[in-house]
C-alpha positions in Angstrom: 61.8 -8.5 -31.6 61.8 -5.0 -33.1 58.7 -4.2 -31.1 60.4 -5.3 -27.8 63.5 -3.2 -28.6 61.4 -0.1 -29.4 59.4 -0.6 -26.2 62.8 -0.7 -24.2 63.8 2.6 -25.9 60.5 4.2 -25.1 60.8 3.0 -21.5 64.2 4.5 -21.3 63.0 7.9 -22.4 60.1 7.7 -20.0 62.3 6.8 -17.1 64.7 9.6 -17.7 61.7 12.0 -17.8 60.5 10.6 -14.5 63.9 11.1 -12.8 64.0 14.7 -14.2 60.5 15.3 -12.8 61.7 14.2 -9.3 64.7 16.4 -9.7 62.8 19.5 -10.6 59.4 19.0 -8.9 60.3 16.8 -5.8 61.2 18.2 -2.4 64.6 16.5 -2.0 66.3 18.6 0.7 68.0 16.2 3.1 71.5 14.9 2.5 70.0 11.4 2.4 67.6 12.4 -0.3 70.3 14.1 -2.4 72.5 11.1 -2.2 69.6 8.8 -3.2 68.9 11.2 -6.1 72.5 11.1 -7.4 72.8 7.3 -7.1 69.4 6.9 -8.8 70.5 9.3 -11.6 73.5 7.0 -12.4 71.3 3.9 -12.4 68.6 5.5 -14.6 71.0 6.8 -17.2 72.9 3.5 -17.4 69.7 1.6 -17.8 68.6 4.0 -20.5 71.9 3.4 -22.3 71.6 -0.4 -22.0 68.0 -0.3 -23.2 69.0 1.5 -26.4 72.0 -0.9 -26.8 70.8 -4.2 -25.2 73.2 -7.1 -25.1 73.6 -10.6 -23.6 77.1 -10.7 -22.2 78.3 -14.3 -22.5 76.7 -14.9 -25.8 78.1 -11.5 -27.1 74.6 -10.9 -28.4 73.6 -7.4 -29.5 70.7 -5.7 -31.3 72.7 -2.8 -32.7 76.2 -3.5 -34.0 78.1 -0.4 -32.9 81.0 0.3 -30.5 78.5 1.5 -28.0 77.2 -2.0 -27.9 80.6 -3.3 -26.7 80.1 -6.1 -24.2 83.0 -4.8 -22.1 81.7 -1.2 -22.2 78.2 -2.2 -21.3 79.3 -4.5 -18.5 81.5 -1.7 -17.0 78.6 0.7 -17.1 76.3 -1.9 -15.5 78.8 -2.6 -12.7 78.8 1.1 -11.7 75.0 1.3 -12.0 74.4 -1.9 -10.0 76.7 -0.8 -7.2 74.8 2.5 -7.1 71.5 0.6 -6.9 72.9 -1.6 -4.1 73.9 1.5 -2.2 70.4 2.8 -2.6 69.0 -0.3 -1.0 71.5 0.0 1.9 70.6 3.6 2.4 66.9 2.9 2.3 67.1 0.2 5.1 69.5 2.5 7.0 67.1 5.3 6.9 64.2 3.2 7.9 66.3 2.0 10.8 66.9 5.6 11.8 63.1 6.2 11.8 62.5 3.0 13.8 65.3 3.9 16.3 67.3 0.7 15.7 71.0 1.5 15.6 72.1 -2.1 14.9 69.9 -2.3 11.9 71.4 0.9 10.6 74.8 -0.7 10.8 73.7 -4.1 9.4 72.1 -2.3 6.4 75.5 -1.9 4.9 75.8 -5.7 4.5 73.2 -5.4 1.7 75.4 -3.7 -0.8 78.3 -5.8 0.2 76.6 -8.9 -1.3 76.1 -7.0 -4.6 79.6 -5.7 -4.7 81.1 -9.2 -4.3 78.6 -10.4 -7.0 80.2 -8.0 -9.5 83.4 -10.0 -9.3 81.7 -13.2 -10.2 79.8 -11.5 -13.0 83.0 -10.2 -14.5 84.6 -13.7 -14.2 81.7 -15.1 -16.2 81.8 -12.4 -18.8 85.5 -12.8 -19.4 85.8 -16.5 -19.2 82.4 -17.4 -20.8 81.6 -19.7 -17.8 77.9 -19.5 -16.9 78.5 -21.1 -13.5 79.9 -17.9 -12.0 76.9 -16.0 -13.5 74.7 -18.3 -11.4 76.8 -17.6 -8.3 76.4 -13.8 -9.0 72.6 -14.3 -9.1 72.6 -16.2 -5.8 74.6 -13.4 -4.2 72.0 -10.9 -5.3 69.3 -13.3 -3.8 71.3 -13.5 -0.6 71.6 -9.7 -0.4 67.8 -9.3 -0.9 67.1 -12.0 1.7 69.3 -10.1 4.2 67.4 -6.9 3.3 64.0 -8.7 3.9 65.2 -9.9 7.3 66.2 -6.4 8.4 63.0 -5.0 7.1 61.1 -7.6 9.1 62.8 -6.3 12.3 61.9 -2.7 11.3 58.3 -3.7 10.6 58.0 -5.3 14.1 59.5 -2.3 15.9 57.8 0.6 14.1 54.4 1.9 13.1 52.7 4.0 10.4 54.4 4.6 7.1 57.7 3.1 8.2 56.1 -0.2 9.0 54.0 -0.1 5.9 57.0 0.6 3.7 59.0 -2.1 5.4 56.3 -4.7 4.8 56.1 -3.6 1.1 59.8 -4.0 0.9 59.7 -7.5 2.3 57.2 -8.5 -0.3 59.3 -7.0 -3.1 62.6 -8.4 -1.9 61.2 -11.9 -1.4 59.5 -11.8 -4.8 62.9 -11.0 -6.4 64.6 -13.8 -4.5 61.9 -16.2 -5.7 62.3 -15.0 -9.2 66.1 -15.4 -9.1 66.0 -18.9 -7.7 63.3 -20.1 -10.0 64.2 -18.4 -13.2 67.7 -16.9 -13.4 69.8 -19.5 -11.6 68.2 -22.5 -13.4 68.7 -20.7 -16.7 72.4 -20.1 -16.1 72.8 -23.7 -14.8 71.2 -25.1 -18.0 73.6 -23.0 -20.1 76.5 -24.2 -18.0 75.5 -27.8 -18.5 74.9 -27.3 -22.2 78.3 -25.8 -22.6 80.0 -28.6 -20.8 78.1 -31.2 -22.8 79.2 -29.5 -26.1 82.8 -29.0 -25.2 82.7 -25.4 -24.2 86.2 -23.9 -23.8 86.7 -21.1 -21.3 88.9 -18.1 -22.0 91.7 -16.7 -19.9 90.8 -13.3 -18.3 93.0 -11.4 -20.7 91.6 -13.2 -23.8 88.1 -12.6 -22.5 88.7 -8.9 -22.0 89.8 -8.5 -25.6 87.0 -10.7 -26.8 84.4 -8.7 -24.8 85.7 -5.5 -26.1 85.7 -6.4 -29.8 83.3 -9.3 -30.5 79.6 -8.7 -31.1 77.0 -11.1 -32.6 74.1 -9.0 -34.0 70.8 -10.7 -34.0 67.2 -9.6 -34.5 65.9 -13.2 -33.9 63.4 -13.3 -31.0 64.3 -16.9 -30.3 67.8 -15.7 -29.3 66.6 -13.0 -27.0 63.4 -14.3 -25.4 65.0 -16.1 -22.4 67.0 -13.0 -21.4 64.1 -10.6 -22.2 62.4 -12.2 -19.1 64.9 -10.4 -16.9 66.0 -7.5 -19.1 62.4 -6.1 -19.4 61.6 -5.8 -15.6 65.2 -4.8 -14.9 64.9 -1.7 -17.2 61.3 -0.9 -16.1 60.4 -2.0 -12.6 64.0 -1.9 -11.3 64.3 1.7 -12.5 61.0 2.7 -10.9 62.1 1.3 -7.6 65.4 3.3 -7.8 63.5 6.5 -8.5 60.9 5.7 -5.7 63.7 5.4 -3.1 64.6 9.0 -3.7 61.2 10.0 -2.3 61.5 8.2 1.1 61.6 11.0 3.8 64.9 11.7 5.4 65.5 12.0 9.1 
């Protein structure tokens, strides 16, 4: 458990250094690139914070028992970061649509972050009420957003050549891999937790009660058994997800 946490902290430091390298050494000159850089900066910093102070929201599980590990505070930061990441994805598809000369794809690209923004509402409902079923809905909305992204990238790949088509194909593979992961790992995990709670008389909180509980209550644990299921998504989230965010900064603008 301690080794995993230390690895997350080391990864956080590395990722911040990577973003700073892109900031100082990269050739980000277009408005598109500067916006991607800013959005990525928010995502990288929040992921670094969440790596140092990891938590599992509904279980109120934390590694470090400090106010900075507040479930409410962490979820608020994550909401901002995930919306920034979703906007990055929309910008990426929009920009590829510009290069491919597909105006309708450029417009449709903004449907991608809309799925993720709506997902935040379901996520907050689950965090405040302790109901895992809306956490499963949140994950399915992310899967829907990535599926829509893959569909748009498919259109771009068919109507373009060179690096644009290659990047679109790479994006399709990445997006559909994420969808497969969510449907095979995340959603079943949250469904099992929902069923377990129902079977054991789980009581759900009102939103105001949940907000107070999420702000104050923390369950500190260094037991790997308590963390291993969530480590399956936390680890790639704070590593590969951050690298994708930084990589999107480097896509050429129009």
